[in-house]
Phi, psi and omega in degrees: 000172182270354188303315178300322179291319178298319178297320178297317178295319179294322179292337177274000175098011179277137175268120184246144175237133181293145178230120183282128181296328179298326179291326177292317178296319181295328178293333178290326182217079184301131177077004182273160177283173179301320179294319178299317180297316179299316179295324177293320178299315179298316180297318179297315179298316180296320179296317180296316179297318180297320180294317180294319180294324185283341182241112183303323179298315179295322178300312179297319179294320180294318178295317179296318179295318178300312181297317179297319180298313182295318178296318180293324180299325182281352185252020178296163176295167183300319181296317180287326182298328178294327182271318183247075181279135184296334178292338179272355182281130177270102187296331177295319178292322178296317179300318178299323181293341175261017178061035177260132180271333184289147174289157182305326179295322178292322178296316180297320179296320178299316182293319178297321179295316179297318179298318179297320179294317180292322177296319179297317179296317181296316181292326177294319179295321179295317178298320179296317178295321180296320180290328177291326183283340180297141183284129178255146180295142180287156182272004180285193182285134176270132179233142178258158178292339181271335185278344183296322183280339184277339184280000000 
């Protein structure tokens, strides 16, 4: 539950007001039954996921946001870390909240693949720069230190 985290926030001086989740759900489907609200939630989630899948920019942004969120979650202060431990985080649910359909393991594999590709491109560019910097013999006349006196 969220109660330990809420207590931590209150002890830090934050004024909190409770917000009932049912009121948020009811705003999604005013006057609807519990089943109607549930179906609207599913439809909204599916629409968001379809939009993210259909646009590569959104897909990349969602993956980057998901990764940033998980990394940031692991860097909380010690007091917060006791309440919000990264091991208790359900990464599949977090991925869904960013409208990602892939499981977290697939997302991690994609990121490792992209990192490997960028590293390969960078090392190739560095090698290309190094070969350009290497001194090439000039196409002019070659002269030896011994031939200057003989001419």
